[in-house]
N, C-alpha and C positions, 0 to 999 in steps of 0.2 A: 547531282543529277539535274538541278535547276540553275546551275551556273554560279553557285556560291563559292567563295574562296576563304581560306583560313587566314587569320591575322596572326602575325608573329611579333612578339615583343622585341624591340631592338636592343636587347641586352642579353649577354651570355651569362647564364647562371652557372655557378661552379658547385659541384657536389650533387649527390643523389639523395632523395628521401628514402626513408625506411618503410614507408607504408602507402604506396600508390599516390592518389591525388591529395592526401593529407599532408604532403611535404610543406614545411614552412619556408616561404621564400624570403630572400634578403630584402632589407629596406630599399636598396637601390633598384632591385627588380620591380618591387611594388610601385615605386615612383615612376619608373619607365612605363609600367602597365597603365597607371592612371593617366599619364600623358597621352598614351596611344588611344585610350578610351575617349579622352577629351577631344582629340583630333577627329575621331570618328563621329562624335556627337555633332560636330560642326557640319559634317557632310551628309549623314544618313537621315532618312525620314522616319524609319521605324526601328525600334530596338525591342528585341524579345529576349528575356533572361529566364534561365531554367536552372540555375545552380542551387542544389540542395545537398545537405549532408544529413543522413538519417539520424534522428534523435537530437539534432542541434539546430539552433536558429540559422536561418538562411544567411549566407555571407553577403555583406554589402559590396556591390560592384560598381554601381552607377550612383555617384553622389548628386546632391541637389545642384551643385555648381555645374556639373556636366549637363544636367537637364536644362539648365538656364542657357547653355550654349546652343541648344537645338533650335531649328527654325520653327516659326509659328505654323501650326497645323500638323506638326509631327506627332507620332504616337509611340508610347512606351507600354509594352505588355509584360507584366511581371507574373510569370507562371509559378513563382515561389512565394506568392503573397500570403498563402496560408501559414507559412513558417516565418513570417516577418517581412519577407521581400528582399530582392536584390537591389532595388532602386529606392533611394532615400525618400522620394516623394510618394511612394506607394501607400495607399490606405486600404488595408485588407477588406475585400467585399464591396469596394466602391470604385467609381470612375470619377476622377477629378480632372480639373483643367488648371494648369499653372498660370502664373501671371504673364508669362511670355507665350501663351497659346499652345502649350504642349499638353496633349491628353494622356493621362496616366491611368492605365486600366489595371486594377488589382483584384479582379473577380476571383473568388475562391471556388466557384462552381462552373468553371469553363467547360468541363466535359459534358455537362447537361445542356449548356448553351450551344454546343457544336455538334449536336446529334446528327444533323444532316451531313455535315462535312465528314464526320467520322464514318458514317455509313457509306458514303461515296468512296472514300479512300479504301475502306475494307473490301467493298465489292469489286473495286478495281484490282486489288491484290488477288482476290479469288479468281477473277477472269484471267488475269495474267498467268496465274498458277496453272489453271486448266489448259490454257493455250500452250503453255510450255511443255505439256505432256506429249505433244505431237510434234512432228517435224515441220508441219505447215503452221506458221504463226498467224495466218489470216482466218482460219476456221478451226473449230475443235475437232480433234481426232485423237485416237489412241494408238500410240506407237508400241506394238507388242514386242518389238525387238529390243526396246529399251528396258534393261533389267530393272531400273528404279521404277519406271512406269508400270511394268508388269507386276512388280511386288506390291504396288499400291492399289491394284485392281482387285475388288472384292466380288462384284457381280456385273455381268454384261449380258443384256438382252434376256434377263430372267434366269440366267445360268450362273451358279456360284463358281467363281474362278479362284477361290482361295482354298488352300495355300497355293502359291505359284509353283510351277515345276522347277526342280533344281536347275541351276545354270549348267550348261555343258562343261565338262572338265576341260581345263586349260592344258594345252600341250606345251611342254617346254620346247623352245626352238632348238633345232639341231645345229650344234656348233661344230663346224669342221675342225678337225684336229687329229692327233695321232689315234690310230685304231686300237692300240694296245695300252689302254689306260689301266692303272692299278685298281684292283678290286676294292670296293668300299669296305672298310673295316666293320666288324660286327658291332651292333649297338650294345652299350653297356647295360647291365641288368636294371639300372635305375630308370631307364627310359621305357615307358609303356608302349603298347602297340599303337594306341591313339596318338601318343606323343611322337612315335616314329613316323606315322603317316603325316602329321602336320608340323613336324619339326619342333615339337614341344616336349618338355620334360614333365616329370611328376609334379613339379611345382605348379604348373598350370592346372593339373587335376586337383591339387589341394585347394587352389584358389576357387575353382568351380564348386568344389564340395563346400567350401566356406560360404560362398554365395548362396548355395542351395540351403544350407543350414540357417543363414540369416533370413531367407525368404520364409522358411518354415516357422522360424521364431516370430516373424512379423505376422504370419497368418494366425498363429496361436494367440498372439497378443490381441489382434483384431477380434478373434472369436471370443476371447475372455471379456474384452470390453463390451462387446455386443450382448452376450448373454447376461453379464452383470447388470448392464443398463436395462435390459428387458425385464430381468428379475426384480430390480428395484422399482421400476415403473408398475409392474404387475402388483407388487406388494402395496405400493402407494395407492393405486386405484381401488384394490379390494378393501384396504383399510378405510379409505374414504367412504366407500359404500356401506360398509359395516357400521362405521361411526354414524353416518346419517340415519341408518335404520335404528341404531340404539338411541339417538337423540329424539327420533320421532316417538319413541315409547315413553319419553320423560314428560311430554306435554309442552316442552319449550323448544322443540326442534328447530322451527323456522327462525326464531330470534337468534339462537346459538349458531345456526348455519350462516346467518348474515354476519355475525361477529367473526366466525372462522374465515369467511370469505374476505372480510376486511383485513384480518390478521395475515392471511396468506399473501394478499396483494401488497400489503405494507412490507412484508418480508422481501418480496421480489423487488419492490422499488428500492428499499434500503440496500439490498444486495448490489443492485446496479449502481446506485448513487455513490456508495462508499468506495467501490473500486476506483472511482474517478478521482479520489482525493490523492494529491501528490504526497510522497513519503515525507517531505520536509514539514508538512502540516499535520502529521499524525498526532503529535502532542496537542495542538489546538483542537483537533478532532475529538480526542478523548475528553478534553476539558469542556468543550461545548456540549457533548453528549452527557457529561456529568451534570451540567446545568439543566439540560432539558429533562433529564431523569428526575429532577426535582418536582416534576408534575405529580409525584406521589402525594404532594400537598392537596391535590384534588380529592383523593380518597379521604385524607384526614379531615378536610373541611366538610365533606358530605356527612361524615360520621360524628362530628362534634355534637355535644349536648350540653345542657346546663345554661347558665347565664354568663356573667363575667368570669366565673370559674366553672370548670367541668363538674357535672353532676355525680359521676361515679367513676370507677376504674376504666370503664369503656371510654368515657369522655377524656380522661387523662391520657390514655393511649393515643386517641385521635389527635389531641392537642400536641403531644410530643411528636407524632408523625408529621404534622403540619409545620411545627417549629424547625425540625431538622431538615425538612424538605426546603424550607425557605433559605436555610444556610447554603444548601447545595445550589439553588438557583442564583442567588446573588454572588456567592463566591466563585461559582463556575464561570459565569459570564465575565466577571472582572478579571479572573486569571486568563481567560481566553483573550480578552482585550490586551492585557499586558504582553502576552506572548506575541500576538500579531504586531504590536507596536515595535517589537524588537526587530522585525523583518523590514521595517521601513528604511528606505535609503534617502539620502539627501536630495537626490534628483526626483523622487516621487512627488506627485502633485499633492496638495493639501487634502486632508481628510474632512469631508463635509458630512460625516455621519450624524451630526446633530439634527440634520434635516429629517432623519427618519423618526424623530420625535413627533413630527406633524401627523403622519399616518397613524402612529400609535395612539396619540391623544384623541385624534378625530374618531378613530374606530371605537375606542373605549367610550367616548362621549356619545356617539350615535347609538351604541349598544345599550348604554344606560338609559338614554332617552326613550328608546323603543320599549324597554322593560317598564319604565315608569308610566308611560302613557298608552302602552298597548294592551294593558290588562293581562289576562291570563292566556290569551290566544297568541302567544309568541313562541310556540314550540319550534316553528321553522327558523326563527331568528337564532335560537339557541343552537340548533343543528348546524346552521351556517357558520356561527362563531366557532363551533367545534371543528368543522371542516377546514376553515381558513387557518385555524391554529395548527392543525396537523400539516397542512401544506407549507406553512411558514417554517415548521421544524424540518421538513424535508429539504426546503430551499436552504436552510442554514447549513446542512451538511453538503449539499451540492455546491454551495459557494466556496467550499474549501478546495475545489478542484484547481484553483490557481491563486497565486499571491494577490493578483489584482482584484479578485472578487471575494477574498476571504473575509474582509471586514464587513462587506455588504451581507454576507451570509450570517455573520454574528448578529447584525441588526435584525435580520429576519427571524433568527432564533429567539431573540428577546421579545419581539412582537408576538411570536407564536405562543410562547410560555405565558406572557401577560394576558393574551386573549383566552388561553386555556383556564387560567385562574379566574378571569372575569366571567367565563362561561359558568363555572360552578357557583360563583358568588351570585350570579343572576338567578340561578335555580334556587338558591337559599333565600333570595329576596322574595321570589314568588311564593315560596312555601311559608312565608310569614314567620320567620324565626324570631325569638325574643330579641328586643333591641339591646339588651344587656350582653347578648352573645357577640355582638359586633365588637365589643371591647376585647373579648377573648380572641376573636379572629385577628383583629388588628395587632394585638400583642404578640401572637404567634408568628404572623407573617412579618411584621415590622422588626421584632426582636431577632428572629432568625436571620432576616436579611442584613441587619446591621452587623451581626456576628460574622456572617459570611463575607461581607465587604471588608471587615477588619482583618480577618484571617488571610484573605486573598491579597490584601495590600501589604501585609507584614511579611508573608512567606517569601523566601528567596527562590529563584528559579531552579537552583541546584537541588532544592527539596521538592520539586514538582512531583516526582513519583510518590512520595509520602503523602502529599496533599490529595492526589488522585485516589490513592488507596483509602484515605480517611473519608473522602466524599462518597466512595463506593459503599463503605460501611454504613453511612447514614441512609443511603437509598435502600440498602438491604434491610436495615432495621425498620424504616418507615413502611416498606412493603409487608414485612412480617406483622407489624402491629396492625396495619390496616386489614390484612387478611383475617387475623384472629378476631378483631373487633367486629368485622362484618359478619362473621359466623355467629358471634355472641349476640348480635342484634337481630339475627334472623330467627324469629320465634317459630316459624313453621318447620324449619329444618327438613324440608321435603324435596327441595330442588337439588337433584344429584349433580347437575352441571356446575352450579354455583358452589356447591360444597367441594367438588373436586378442584375447582379453580382456587378456592380459598386455601385448600390443602397444598396445592402446588405453589401458590404465592408465598405461603408461610415457609415451606421447605426451601425454595430457591432463595428467598430473602434471608433465611437463617444461615444458609451456606455462604451467601454473599457477605453478610454482616461479620461473622467470625473470621472467614477467610481474609477479608479486607483488613480487619484489625491485626491479624498476624502478619500480613504483608506490610502494613505500616510499621509494625514493631521491628521487622527484619530490615526494612529499608532505612529506618531511623537508627539502626544499630543497637536497639534496646534488647533484641533477641539475636542469637547467633544466626548467621546466614546459612549455616550448614544444615544438612538434613537432620531433623530430630523427630523421632516417632517412638511409639510403644513397640515392644517386641511383638512379632507377628502382625505387623501393621495392616496387612491386607485382610486378615481375619477380622480385626476390629472394624475396618471400613465396610466390609461386606455385611457384617452382622448389623451395623447401624442402618445400612441401606435396606436390608431385609425387614428389620423392625419398622422402619418408616412405612414400607408398603403394607406390612401386616396391620398397621394401625388403621388402615382403611376398613378392615373388617368390623371394627367397632365404630368408626367415625361415620361411615356412609349410611348404614341402615337407619331408616326413619324412626323405628320403634325405640331405638336407644335414646334419641333426643339429645339435647344439649348436656344433660346430666352425665352422659358417658362420652358424647362427641367432643365436648370442649377439653376434657383431660386428655383424650386421645390425640387431638390436634396439638395441644401443648407438648405432649410427650414427643410426637413426631418432630415438632419444631426444635426441641432441645437436642434430639438425635441429629437433626440436620446441622445444627450449630456445632455439634461435636465433629461431624464430618468435615465441615469447613475448617475448623480449627486444626484437626489432626492431619488432614491431607495437605494443607498449606505449610504446616510445620515440617512435613516430610519432603518438601520441595526445596532444592538448593538455591542459593542466591543467583547462580547463573541463569536459572529459568524464570527469574522474576518478571522479565518483560512479558512472557507468555501468561504468567499468573495474573498480572495486572489487566491484560486484555481479556482474559477469560472472565475475570470478575466484572469487568465492564459489560461483557455480554450477559452475564447472569443478572446484573442489575436491570438490564432491558427486559429480559424474559420475566423477571419478577413484576416489573411494571405492567407488562402485557397481561399477566395473570390477574393483577389487580383490576385491569380493565374488564376482564370477564366477570370478576366478582361483583363489580359495581354496575355492569351493563353500560360501560362508557367506552364507546368506540375510539375516542380520542386517546385514551390511555393505551388501548390495544395497538393503535397505529404507532404512537411514539415508542412504546415498548418494543415492538417488532423492529423499528428503525434502529434503536440503540442496540438491541440484541444482535442484529445483522452486522452492525458496525464492529462490535467487539469480536464477533466470530471471524470476520474478515481479517481484522488486525491479528488475531490469534493464528490464523492460517499463514499470514505473511511472516510473522515471527518464527513459526515452526519451520517454514520453508527456509528461512535465513539461517536456521540452526540445523537443518536436515533432521528434524525431530518430528515425531508424531504427537498430536495433542494428547492421546491416551498415555503415551510414555511420560509426558511431562506431568500429567495429573496423578498418575500412579507412582511417580517418583522413580521411574526406570531410567538408569543412566545409559548413555551411548546414543549414537545416531541410528538412522534406519539401516538395518543390517543388509538389506538387498542392494544398497548402493555400491557400485563398483568404482574404485578409484585406481587410476594408473599412476604408478610410481615413476617419477622422473629419473632417467638413467644417470644424469650427471649430478643429481642432488646428493650432497654429503649426508650420511646417516648421523643421527643425533646420538651420541654416546655420553651418557650422563657422567661417566667416570673420566673419560679421556678428552671430551670436548672442552675447549677453552674459549671463553668469550673475550673479545677485544674491548678493553675499557678506554674511553677517551674523555677529555675534559670539554667544558663549554667553549673554550677558545678554539679547539680543533674543529668542533662542530660548526661554529660560526664561520670559520674559514671555508669549510666545505660548502656551506649555504651561499656564501658570497661568490665563490667561484662557479657555482652551478647556474644554469640558465632555466632549467625546468625543475620545479620543486613541488612535492606533494606532501601535505601534512595529514596524518591519519590519527585523529583523536579517539580516545576510548573513555571508559567510565572513570579512569583515574583523573581525567580533566575535571569532571564534575565533583569528585571527592576532594581534590586539592584546590578547586576553584581557580584553575589555571587559565581559563578562557581569555582573560584580559591580557595577560602577558603573551600568550600565543598570538592573539589578534594584533598586538603592538608589533611583534616581530614580523608578522605577515604584511602589515601595512608598510613597514620600513622596506622590506624586500621588494614589494610591488612598486613603491615610489622610485626605486632604482632600476626598474625595467625587468625585474625577475617575473617569470611566469609561474605563479603560485596557485595551486588548487588544493582543495580540501576533500578528502574521501571519507565518507561516513558509512559504516556498516549498519544494517537495519537494527541489530541488537547490541549496538555499541553501548548504549546506556541502560537504564533500568526500566525504560518504557519507550514505546515507539516515538522516534523523532526528538528525543531529549537532547542529543548532541546538536541537532540543527538549531534548536531554540537557544542553547548556550552560545553557539557561535554567533547567532544573530544578536543576542544580548550584548556580546562584546563588540559589535559593530562590523562583523565580517560580512561583506556583500553576499547575498544568497546565490548570486549567479556564478560564483566560483566554488560553491559547495556542491559536490557531485555525489551521487549514490554509488554503491559498490560496483554494479555492472558497468557504469560509465567510467569510473576511475580505473578499473582493471584494463580497459582498452588502451590507456595512455601510459601505463607503468613501464613498459619496455623502452619507452623514449624518455623516461624521467632520469635526471641526473642524481637527485638525492630525495629519498623519502624519509620524513621525520615522523616516527611513530611515538605518540605521546599518551601514555597511560592505557594502551591497548595490549592485549595478549592473545586470548583465544581467537579473536577475529582476524588475526594476521598469522596464524599458526600454519606452517607448511604441512604439518602432519595431516591436516584435513584433506589435502590433495594427494599426498605422496605415501601415506601409511594406511593401508587398508585395515590394519588391526587397531588403529587408534580409536578412542571413544569419539573423536571429532570427525571420523572418516566420512567423507561426502558432504560435510558442512561447507557451504559457500563462504569463502574468506576473501579478504583483500590481499592480492598476491604481490605484496610489497617486495619480495625477494627478487622479482624480475627487474627491478631498477638497478642502475649502475652502483648505487651506494645506499645503504639503509642505516639509519641511526634510530635506536630504540631508547626512548627516555622513560624510565620507570624506577620505582623504588628499589627493586631487587630482581634477582634472576628466578624468583619463585614462580611456580605455575599460576595460571589464572583461576577463575572460579570453577572451571571444569576439572581442575586438578591434573591437567595433561602437560607434560614437559614441552617446551617450545624449542624445536631445533633451529629456529631463526636466530636465536641468540649466539650460536656458534658458527654461523655461516661465514665464509671468507669475506663476503661483501657487507657484513653487518658489524656495526660498532655499538657499544652499550654506553649510555650516559646515565649513570645511576644517581638518583636523588628525588626529592619531592618535585612534582611537576610544576607547581607554582613557583618555587624558589629557583629551580633550574630554568624555567621559562623566562623569569625576570633577568637572570644572568645572561642567558643566551640572547635575549632581545637587546640587552645593553652592549654585548660584545659585537653583535651584528651591526648595530647602529654606529659603534665606535670605528669599526673597520671601514664601513661604507663612507663615513665622513672624512676619512684620511685622503 
């Protein structure tokens, strides 16, 4: 419309792509395209690029060499700057000028900068649309004779004109011809009256009926969502009002309401921040939250007594809580650092993280100086230290949103935890504690920190789930001890709110402690990964939960005091420990990723309860942050398995029953008796890989068990050096904790930009020549998609069977952790390479390298 013309590449491309603009062009075509762009750059004054691919970095179209060919004063506008840009010189969010005088605009907020132009264009479109409604294009009028215009008219001069009158019936033209035409044969019974009038059959009626049924179903769904949302909101508001009234009767309502406000806001912030963490960094997320949850040390430090040694059993419990919390802090941050270092690439800039030592030391030094010279009037300084500590912990999780900011986030977390510990040490300093107790504090913090550093340095990354479970148990035990000790030191025993908080902290901590210990034993192989429970397991679980609640009848009344309250709290704690032990034993190994994330969430809620016990808003904020993190990861894991959290916790097998799965018509059924798998050797598989152009590797938990990541990485590197397009697809629950396989691949040196998530890799599988499945089973099972009766029905899986050829490398044909047979093994396009993943990976890498070198 403004005189533009299309450019055509002077090269005839042969063949057609299978998926729209995603077709991969030949090297000759790309070279001709680059030459055409270079020629245009010499002539034009303005270049505007708009190429974007959803979910992918923007493709590079204009190189820096092409920009160098442009005349001085020329302008390049990159509308794809937010996704990396189509022009090599683009700096997202900025306008720069090159050495040859070309201005490169990479603004990412152009819509807001062009409000006037957008309004002008839109208003012009509206005017032209209105003028087009009449026959006279110079003034506005309404052409009633136009059927489309009359149908758009709703009101005219105050009179409602909708709906429009039906159009006059169309008369068929009279065709001259013989007067004696044969009579029309009668309609068959299958044609309805309506169909006879419109030339339609009953098939159209059934389609209309199906559409009406779908509309009714959509209306019912919308109604259900609305009334459920309204009901939940009503319940929440009424509960909040009743709670506020109840708190006002206790005498500490205002203070507790402030704590609840802080807790609720922290939950909302945590909920928003954690959703921004990329799946590849879920393992570092759990590790850094483990380290932050070591703030249970604050409670232990506050409750310490005695001198160089604790004075009584209360002091010993507080010292143990401080000691194991220090293990968590040091070990968690070191393990996070190790994992993030695995993701570093050779092309990445140097890490200058040591510079963050400056703000840490400076802030600690200023805080100590203010405490030393400010006297007792420094409560605002303590409050600010607590606030900054909480904000740094939030920034630690927010930093995991990208690989580029992940290390920075870890530094923020370390600063936040250090300031949190310094905050309580400052309070102890002002309370004039005995100087001998400084030895006890230093021994607990220093000794625990050294042990944590030693464990995190020694542990292998393949044992990361076990380490996380072990650290969770320490947080649970610390929260339990702190809650019990806090109640034991409360001589008044009259504050109901703090008593309930201590009870909740002890129970949640007890469940976290024993549940994490069992998870550690299962992951380490010291206990069977299968479901183990007492007969009538639900009866025992319900009985223990009811008795825990019943203990409040003895624990809460002030007249019973500590003489009865302390045994009641201890009894409830032991029952909670039994619950954690028994329920985790009853959960199978396939559900361990959800168990790990749930325990991570429980450790956060236990920490938040400790904050209410000690009136420390910092612990409440950090606990809510960690609890939200674990809850979100649990939701992600359950969605990846199409399970409900309640089903996992209660040990109920099977996926969500309401999920409907459509069976593929051409998919061969899996018959365990007649189905035969095709066995191949490593040489045959190596030949397949060498002949293929596009290859996808799908690792599973078997890679972690066999420690096969290095041999797989060696093979991938060899294939990529010889021009093969190799990608890695990872299922969210492929390992035993979120993101474990991402960390293992990074440890072996695989670039993280070729590691894709399930949803991304599924889009490319139909164009893939060979898929190599290594140590995975349930996550690639077609029964999840094709068999509505399967226990895996509805579970999202990596649909490897859509590739031209599939090779499954595993120890045997036995089912996976879910105990479901895998029909993939007997597919016509599937070959089985049986053996240990590490040994077979080494042989396969050797064969591939030998063939490619010939």
